[in-house]
C-alpha positions in Angstrom: -0.2 0.2 -0.2 1.2 3.2 -1.2 0.5 6.4 1.0 0.4 8.7 -2.1 -2.6 6.5 -3.4 -4.9 6.4 -0.5 -7.4 8.7 0.7 -7.7 9.7 4.0 -10.8 7.8 4.8 -9.2 4.6 2.9 -6.4 4.8 5.6 -8.7 4.9 9.0 -8.9 1.0 8.5 -4.9 0.7 7.9 -4.1 2.6 11.2 -6.3 0.9 13.2 -5.3 -2.4 12.3 -1.5 -1.8 11.7 1.3 0.1 13.4 4.2 -0.4 10.6 5.2 1.8 8.1 8.3 1.8 5.6 10.3 4.8 4.5 12.3 4.5 1.5 15.4 6.7 1.6 18.1 7.8 -0.7 19.9 10.1 -2.4 20.2 12.6 -5.7 24.2 12.2 -6.4 26.7 11.2 -8.8 26.8 7.8 -9.9 29.7 7.9 -12.2 29.0 8.7 -16.4 26.9 5.8 -16.4 24.1 6.0 -13.9 21.4 8.5 -13.2 21.6 10.8 -10.1 18.6 9.2 -8.8 19.8 5.9 -8.4 20.0 5.5 -4.7 16.1 7.0 -4.7 15.4 4.7 -7.5 16.5 1.6 -5.6 14.9 2.4 -2.4 11.8 3.2 -3.5 11.8 0.0 -5.8 12.2 -1.9 -2.8 9.9 -0.5 -0.6 7.2 -0.4 -2.8 7.8 -4.2 -3.7 8.2 -4.8 0.5 4.6 -3.2 0.8 3.3 -4.9 -1.9 4.1 -8.2 -0.7 3.0 -7.9 2.9 0.1 -5.0 2.8 2.2 -3.0 5.2 2.2 0.9 4.3 5.1 2.5 1.9 5.6 6.3 2.4 6.8 8.9 -0.1 10.4 8.7 -0.8 13.3 10.8 0.6 15.4 11.3 -2.2 17.9 13.8 -0.7 20.5 12.5 1.7 23.8 13.6 3.2 26.0 13.4 0.0 28.3 16.4 0.7 31.3 14.0 0.2 30.0 14.1 -3.8 29.9 17.4 -4.1 32.6 18.3 -6.7 30.5 16.1 -9.1 27.9 17.8 -11.5 24.3 17.9 -10.3 24.7 16.4 -7.1 22.6 17.4 -4.1 22.3 17.2 -0.3 21.2 18.7 3.1 23.7 19.1 6.0 23.7 16.1 8.5 21.7 17.7 11.2 18.9 19.2 8.9 18.7 15.6 7.5 18.5 14.3 10.7 15.9 16.3 12.1 13.7 16.0 8.9 13.5 12.5 9.1 12.6 12.6 12.9 10.0 15.0 12.2 8.6 12.9 9.5 8.6 9.7 11.5 7.0 11.3 14.9 4.1 12.4 12.3 3.8 8.7 11.4 3.5 8.0 15.2 0.9 10.6 15.4 -1.2 8.3 13.0 -0.4 5.0 15.7 2.6 4.0 13.8 5.0 2.4 16.8 7.5 0.7 14.5 9.6 1.6 11.2 11.5 0.2 8.9 13.9 2.9 6.9 14.7 1.2 3.5 17.7 3.1 2.6 20.3 2.8 -0.4 22.8 5.6 0.7 25.8 4.6 2.4 26.2 8.4 3.7 22.4 8.5 5.3 23.6 5.2 7.6 24.8 6.6 10.8 22.3 9.6 10.7 19.4 7.3 10.2 20.9 5.0 13.3 20.8 8.3 15.4 17.5 9.4 14.6 16.4 5.7 15.4 18.2 6.0 18.7 16.3 9.5 19.6 13.2 8.1 19.1 13.4 4.7 20.7 15.1 7.1 23.7 11.8 9.1 23.7 9.6 5.6 23.6 7.8 7.3 20.9 8.4 4.3 18.3 11.3 1.7 17.3 13.0 2.5 14.1 15.5 0.6 12.2 17.7 1.3 9.2 18.0 -1.3 6.1 20.4 -1.6 3.4 19.8 -4.1 0.5 23.2 -5.0 -0.3 24.1 -5.8 3.9 20.9 -8.5 3.4 22.4 -10.3 1.0 26.3 -9.9 1.0 26.9 -13.6 0.1 24.8 -13.2 -3.2 26.7 -9.7 -4.1 29.9 -11.7 -3.7 29.2 -14.3 -5.4 28.1 -12.4 -8.4 30.7 -10.3 -8.9 34.5 -10.2 -8.7 34.8 -6.5 -8.0 31.3 -5.2 -6.3 32.6 -1.6 -5.6 31.3 0.3 -2.8 29.8 3.2 -5.1 28.3 3.1 -8.6 29.8 -0.4 -9.1 28.2 -3.3 -11.2 25.7 -4.0 -8.1 24.2 -0.9 -8.2 24.3 -0.9 -11.8 22.9 -4.5 -12.6 19.9 -3.2 -10.2 19.3 -0.3 -12.4 19.5 -2.3 -15.5 16.8 -4.4 -14.1 14.7 -1.7 -12.5 14.7 0.9 -15.3 17.5 0.2 -18.0 16.7 2.9 -20.3 18.9 5.0 -17.7 21.7 3.3 -17.8 24.1 4.2 -20.4 25.4 0.4 -21.3 28.0 2.4 -23.9 29.9 4.2 -20.6 30.3 0.9 -19.0 34.0 0.4 -19.9 34.4 4.1 -19.3 33.1 3.7 -16.0 35.4 1.4 -15.0 38.4 2.3 -16.8 38.1 6.2 -15.4 37.6 5.2 -11.8 39.1 2.6 -9.6 38.3 -1.2 -10.3 39.5 -1.8 -6.3 39.5 0.4 -3.8 42.0 -1.8 -2.0 44.7 -0.7 -4.3 44.3 3.3 -2.9 46.8 4.4 -0.6 44.0 6.5 1.3 44.7 4.7 4.5 48.2 5.6 6.4 49.2 3.8 9.6 45.3 3.2 10.2 44.3 6.7 9.6 41.8 7.3 6.8 43.1 10.3 5.1 40.2 10.6 2.7 37.0 12.9 2.8 35.2 13.0 -0.5 34.8 10.8 -3.1 36.7 12.4 -5.5 40.1 11.7 -3.4 39.5 8.2 -4.3 38.2 7.9 -7.6 38.4 10.8 -10.5 35.1 10.0 -12.0 33.3 8.9 -8.9 32.8 5.1 -9.0 34.5 2.2 -8.2 34.5 -1.7 -9.4 33.7 -3.2 -12.8 30.9 -2.3 -14.3 31.0 -4.1 -17.2 30.3 -6.9 -14.8 26.6 -6.2 -14.4 23.6 -7.2 -16.1 20.0 -7.1 -16.0 19.5 -10.8 -15.2 22.1 -10.5 -12.5 19.8 -7.4 -11.1 16.7 -9.2 -11.0 18.6 -12.2 -8.8 19.5 -9.2 -6.2 16.1 -7.6 -6.4 14.4 -10.6 -6.0 16.9 -11.9 -2.7 16.8 -8.8 -1.0 13.2 -8.2 -1.3 12.5 -11.2 0.4 14.6 -10.4 3.1 13.2 -7.4 3.6 9.8 -8.3 3.5 10.4 -11.1 6.2 12.3 -8.0 8.3 8.7 -6.0 8.2 6.6 -9.2 9.3 9.5 -9.9 11.8 9.3 -6.6 13.3 5.6 -6.4 13.1 5.6 -9.5 15.4 7.5 -8.1 18.1 5.7 -6.8 21.4 6.2 -3.0 21.7 7.6 -3.0 25.4 10.4 -5.6 24.1 11.5 -3.0 21.5 11.9 -0.1 23.9 15.0 0.6 26.2 15.8 -1.9 28.9 15.2 -0.3 32.4 18.6 0.3 34.0 20.4 -2.5 36.3 19.5 -2.6 39.9 
């Protein structure tokens, strides 16, 4: 169920019977010469809507600008400052609580959002408003990702490329896959950006001249379909698991006597 398609009168039954919502969160940022800036938002929304369709839980609109200042040197990248992002997501989530939602799954497809979504979840839980957790699709099927690709790359690599090929192939510049690989960094572990245990980089461009990592030529729509099906199954299971938990068990434990 997608909230934007419903009327307020129709949603009354949902909020009376259910207490879980799915919130897709992505970014609008460079993904190399071959993928659209909306890659993360597209992926997050696809997973969230699929999980909502499979389970019947409520899916909200997508938050499509996130914490992406580390991609700012590349044309078109959009971002909000981290405190603003956290406050916005928290406010939106408290809005859901006002309608009776007491557990939320943030379907997140952008690594730069992770720590901030965890912080929002902690704030809401500490206030005993609701329980919110962050989910990343590739973390749920890491073994499959490793099986399908030799050099996955943490950003704009073959795993994201394959997913977009499956979800919206018309947005992938297939004629630029080799250029993406050759103009970027195939294996980030070969970069000299960690010195004596210290990370010496802050921005994506410090690691890769064209913004992406991995071997994009290893991506296919068929691989993307396998990724999407496997991760959608894990997300649906997570939602059902969370819904089955007693709210009291999700809240902070009392201080030890």
